N, C-alpha and C positions, 0 to 999 in steps of 0.2 A: 410270731406264728408258733403254734404248739406242735411239737413233733409227736406223731403217733408211733409208738414202739410196736404195735401189733404186727405180728408176722416177721419181725426182724430177727428174732432169736428162737432157739429151740433147745429143749432138754434132750441131750444126746447120751447121757449115762445115768444109770440108777443103781444104787447099792444100799444094802441095809444089813444089820446084824439080826440075830434072832431076837425075839421079844420075850422078856421073862420078868420074874419078880426078884431075881438076884443074879445079876450078870457075872459077878465074881471078878470084874476087872474095872479099871478106871474109865471115866467118861472120855478121857483123851484117847485111850486105846479103842474104845467103841467108835469114836469119831474117825480115827484112822482106818479102822476096818471097813467102815461104810464108805469112806472116801476112796480108798484104794479099790474097793469093789466097783464103785461108780466109774472110776477112771478106766479100769479094765473093761467094763461094759461098753464104754465109749470108744475104746481103742486109742486113748490119749495118754502119753507119758506124763507122770506126775510133775516133771520139771517144767512142763508147758503151762501149768496153772499160774495165772497172774492175778487172780482175784478170789476173794472169799466173802461170803455173807451168811450171817446167822441171826439169832434173835435172843432177846434178854431172857435171863434165868439159865441160859446155857453158860457153863463155866469152863468152856474149852476155848482158849485164845487162838485166834487165827494165826498169829505169828509162830506159835509152837507147831501147829499143823504144817505151816509152810516150811519150817526148819526141818521137821522130820520127813516131809515129802521130798525135800531137796529142791524146792522151788528156786528159780534163779532171780527173777525180779517180780515182785508183787506190786501192782499198780493201783489196786482197788481193794478196800475192805470196809465192811459196815456191819453194825449190829442193830437190829430194829427193836425198839422198845415195846412193852406191853404183852410180854409172854405169848400165850397162845393166839392172841389177836394179831400178832405179827407173823404168823406162820407162812402166809403167802408173800409177805413183804420182801424177804430175801430174793425171791424170784423176780419181783418187780425191780429191785435194786440191781440184780444181775443183768436183767434184760436192758435196763437203762445204761448200765456200764458198757455192755457189749455193743448195743445199738449205736452209741455215741463214740465208740472207739477208745474209751477209757481203758478197757480190758478186752482180752480176746477169749479167755477161757476161765469161767468163774465156777467155783464149787460152792454150793449152798449145803448146809448141814445142820443137823440137830442131834445131840447126844446127851443122854440123861440117865442117871440112876435114881429115878424119881420114886422108886419103891424101896430100894435097899439102902439108899443114902439119906434121903429126906423125903417128906411126904407133904403135899399141898393140902391134904384134907384134914390135917390134925387140928387146925385152928390156933396153932402156936407158931408165930412168925417173928418173934423178937421185936415187935414194934414199940414196946412200952418205953424204952429208953432212947428212942431214935427221934431226932427233930426233923427228919426228912418229910416233905409235904405229904406224900402218899401215905406214910405211916400215921401222921397226925390226923389225916382225914378219917382213917378207920377208927380213930379214937371216939368218933361220934356214934359209931355203930356197935363196936365190940362190947361196951358196958351193958348193952341191951340184948346180948345174946347172939349178935350177928358175927360169929367167929369164923365161919367156914364159907367156902363158895356155895355149898348147897343151901345155906341159910340166905345168902344174898340173892341167889336165883329163885328161891322159894317165894320171895316177895313179888317178883315179876310174874311168876307162874300163877299165884293166887289171883292177881288182878286180871290176867289174861283169861283165866277160867271164869271169873265173875262177869266179864264183859261179853265174852263170846260163847259161853256155854260148853267149853271144852271140859273134859273130865280126866281123872287120873288114868282111866282105861285108855284114853287116846294117847297119853304118854306111853303107856304099856305097849301099844301097837308099834310105836317107834322102836322100843327096846326089843320086842320080839322079832321084828324084821332084821335088826342089826345082828342079833344073835343067830338068826337063821343063816345069814351070809357068813358069819364067823364059823359056823358049824361045818362049812364045806371049804374053809380056808386053812390049809395045814400050818400057815404061819401065825394064825390067830391063837391067842392064849386060850380062848374058849372053843377051840376046834372040837367038833363032834359033841358040843354041849348046847343044843338049842334050848329055848325056854318057851313056855306058853303064857297066855294072858293070866291064867290061874297062878302060875309061878310068880309072875310080876305082882299080882294082887296080894300074894302071901308073903312077899319079901318085906323086911322090916322098914318102918319109917326112919328116914334119916333127918328130914326136916320137912314137915308137911307143906306142900303136897308131893314131895319127892320121896320115893322109896329107894331102897338099895339098888334095885335094877334100873333106876332112872339115872344112875351116876356112872361116870366113866371109871376106868381102871386107874391104877397107879403102876407104872411100868418102867422097866429098864430096857435100853436099846438105843440104836442110832440109825439114821437115814441120811443119805447124801445124794446129791444130783449134780450133774455137770451141764452148764449152759454155755453155748457158743452161738456164733452167727448162723442164721438160716442158710446162708450160702455154704459155709463150711460143713454144716450138718449133713448136707446131701452127699458128701464124700465119706462119711463115717459109717460104721457097720450097721447101726440100728436105724429103724424108721424114725425120722425126726418127729418130735412132739412139739409143735409150734406154740409159743406163748402169744396168743391172739388177744389177750386182755389181762391186765394186772393193775390193781388199784388198792389204795389205802383210804380210810375214811374216819373222820371225827365229826360228830354231829353236835348241835347246840345242847348245852347242859350235860355234856359228856363227863363222866367220872369212871374210875376203874371199878367195875362190878357194882357200883352203888349209885347209879344215875336215877335216884328215886324222886327227884324234884322236878322232873319234866312234866309238862301238862298231861302227858299220857305215858304210861310205862308198859303198854301192851305190845309195842313194836320195837324194832331195832333200827332207828333212823340212820345210824352210821353205816349199817349194812345196806340200807337203801341208797345212800350216797355212792357206795362202792358198786352196787348193781347198775345204777345209772351210768357210771363211768365205764364199766365193763361192756355193757351193750353198745355204748357209743364207740368205744375203741374197736370192738370186733365186728360191728355191723350185724350182730346176731340178735335174735329174739328168744324169749323163753321157749318157744316151740321148737327151736333148733338145737336145744340141749337134750342129748339122749340119756345122760345119767349125771348124777351130781354127788359130790362128797360134801356133806353139810356138817360142820363142826358140831359134834354131839357130846360135849363134856357133860351136859345134862339134857335129857330129852325135851323138856318144855321149850328150849330155845331153838329146837329144830323147826317148830311150827311157824313162828314169825319169820324165819329165814325163807321158808317156802313162799310166804306172802310178800316179803320185801323184793324177792327176785321175780315176782309175777307169775309163779306157777299156779297160784290161786289167789282169789280176792282176799282183802283184809277180813280176818275173822273166820275164813273158810278152810283153814288148814285141817281142822278137825274132820270135815267131810272128805278131804283129800286122803287122810290116813285111814279113815273108816272104810273107804273104797279100796284100800290096798294099793293105791297108785305108787307109793314109796317102796313097796316090797318087791320081792322076787316076782318077775313077770308083770310088774306094774308099768304104767306109762312113763314114770320117772323113777327107776330104782335108785335109791340113795345108799351110800356107804356099803358098796358091794364087797368091801374087804372085811366088813364087820364093825367098822367105825372104831371110835375110841372106847365104846362100850364093849365090843366083842373082840376086836383084834388086839389093840394096845393103845396106850396113851403116850404118844411120842410128841405131844404138844402140837398135833396137826400135821407134822411132816410126813407121817405114814399115810395120811389121807391124800396128800399131794402125790406120793408114790403110786397110790391106787389110780389116781387120775391119769398118770403117765401110762400105767399098764393098760388101762381101758383103751386109750388111744392106740397103743401099740398092738392091741388084741391079745394081751398076755395075762389078763386077769383070770383067776380061778373061777370067778363068777362073771364071765364076760357077757356084756350086754351086746345084742346084735347091732351091727351097722353103726358103730360109734364114730361120730365125726367131731363132736364137741363135748367137752366135759367141764362142768363148773366145779370149782373147789373153793370152799370158804374157810376162813380162819375163826379164831375165838370170838365169842359173843359176850356182850356185857362190858366190853372194853373197846378202845380204839381198835379198828379191825382192818382186815384185808381180804382179798379174794383174787382168783384168776380164772381164766378160761384157757384150756389147752385143747388143741385141735390137730387133726391129721393133715390139714392143708393150711397154707399161709393165708392170712386175711387179705382180702382184695383191697 
């Protein structure tokens, strides 16, 4: 019998640092700042933490956080692979650990100096002398100019445009909406800096059909959350934010950012697997989601996410964004914090934080009557997502 973890656990604490281009401190210090803030928010003493979960490319070891926090006995720890695609995975792992009694209080965290210490967008990853499989795999692409994430995503975007009639202006509509939300978010790097479609069209090409304003930021900062049982959450200071769905997915033909050999490269089948699982766990339908945080490392991959989760039919996301349904005042506002394009790129964890704030009613761009929020993780890689809600799943 499969155990359904829906509604068994809740996010009870949320903390983050400022988001910048040069934090001036180590990633460990950033992680501790965010974790201590999350524990204060939850009203939980650091010594009570008995579990940790993060995801790959994070260079902050859980044992060091545990030592510095003064944890007594840590019973659970995990690190989920695949970078941004793992963003929601730690909450799945935390929910499983708490729901099954493996741990009682789990901290999930992400800390990175991804602007001031290292940069994902440079195209220089030190693969040439490495025999690791993932690095060898990129050897088939890099000699042909596919050095950066923008180049890899550009392949998928070109095919999507060819098959469905989407345009670079449609990508621009996603960017403009994100920057509109960022402009009213004091925590966003692009606070008070909205853009227009004309600004998008005038921004330089990075790798056709992606322009500069189709690409997420590179940021420094940290975010942490505290997960405990739904029962205990009711006795803590904050409104519980219930984890009513959490899932990971790998689809046939999956590779990291280079799944070019599938029969079709216009969709995100791994996200479709996750969507099916989330709706089954939570008992919800697309119509019962009031707002969503869709991973926007690059604007073109927002559109197939809308389709995989059933907010519009296959190939119709262009009509969805042309109608402004994704924007402020639309029927499904997305990335109300400004997304990774407008707020910061903390590898998706800041998007989960926005989902928590929306359920709590604390977002600076609060959507009315929020009951359920969808949050997705990175696309183009094995991925994950979750649904957080104001009530426990029945």
